[in-house]
Steps between C-alpha positions, in 0.01 A plus 500: 500500500329296234387675172562871477209657317407867455155419644632408846859640515630849534843663496571704814808741490615670818655848500607536131631848589813709438638503847559120490545440133669808347865567512398845613286365787594569858531127575713411198815462704335225705317316208665590183734205487209250552280685245783482253589131553154381485402704199207606716369776280528298171330203665215710641455650154472153347229401754307835431513440120387138526222580754361776268531292184324198667228684686617450858394767761796680648501659839740759647553528872696821542678659799443879567607708796273804558593795734268366762692172512796676631304559818525136603655462847720203407636324196675167433864506383423513115215745559745720691734502196211576262378794715860631508546478127140592409433178308171498303416859618184656388348834595167344587257228410291744285802706378698399193718803502860390453424138455605479136871382473527486877608200703143409566418495132481183287807403312479652150521164324201378693267798447342372165385187681398656829330807347299305235171553672473124571762438768356513849705725727388439859529725798859515649621255747619699798754262649604184308196279435156539350320497831486883482372535144219360290691243292322192628170660449575601146633137429194335648252734318654377167495129588875468526611174662868498403758766510823546306704728723806721445636846554699661781648446761551115500535451869268776618186607299503196262543244780246674718249498216576123441434421864166695523367370168574151612320563828196633293483167311659597163741275315817704438793456269803732545699609196842472654687712226228766483599632844816598681608590849720728697841415620628634839853458627380370838163360446581305182341439158133557511441323166671180614293502813185537302579219265519255807165604618333513154594125464358408844181702453379559138310241299761558220829695445546559128726687270353764266538265199314226688220734590454631143500148373234396760284812427475415125186304404702245323656404839159387636452122494 
C-alpha cells in the first residue's frame, strides 16, 4: 500500500446500520457472535475518530430496501432472507418516515461521525458491491487512490466492494477486525471465509491498531 496519506487515501465503511450491528437488529442472531468477538463496533469507532482527527475523507456505502425492490422476480439466498426479515427497509428513496431508530438507520454510536456534514454517504448499493451505486465516482472525483475498507458483512458486501474497487484500479487495505460475518449451521462461518479471500486479494489486511498507526502523519517515512 505504501504511504497512507489523507490526500490520496479514504476510509470506506459498508452498511454501518442497525440491522447488522445492533443487538436489536434483525440479523443479530447470525452476526452477533462475530461482531462481539471482533469488537467490530469499537474498532470502527476508532477508525472514525482517527479519520476525522487526521483529515481523511470518510465514505459510507449503505444498503437500503425500498418497497419497489420487493418487486424483483428473483433473489439470491441472502437476499431472500433479507426480504423475509425486512432488513434495511425504508419507505422510499425520498421518504425518511420511520427511518430514525429503524434497522436501516445508522448505529447510534456512529451518527456523530456520519452526520457531521463532511462524511460522503453515497447512493445505496442494491445487491452486494458498488457496481450499483456512485461510490467509485465519488472516490475518483476526490482524487482517492487508496481505500481503507471495513464494515458489514465481511463475506458479502465488504468482499464484493473489495473486488470491484480492485477491478477499478484502487489499492485497498481491509481492516480485518472492523468487520464481521454471519454464521450458518450448514453454510459455515462467513467471517473465516472472508479472511481467506482478503489475504488472496487485498493489497493489505490490517488490524484497527495498525491502520490508526499508519494513518498518523508520524508514521509516514
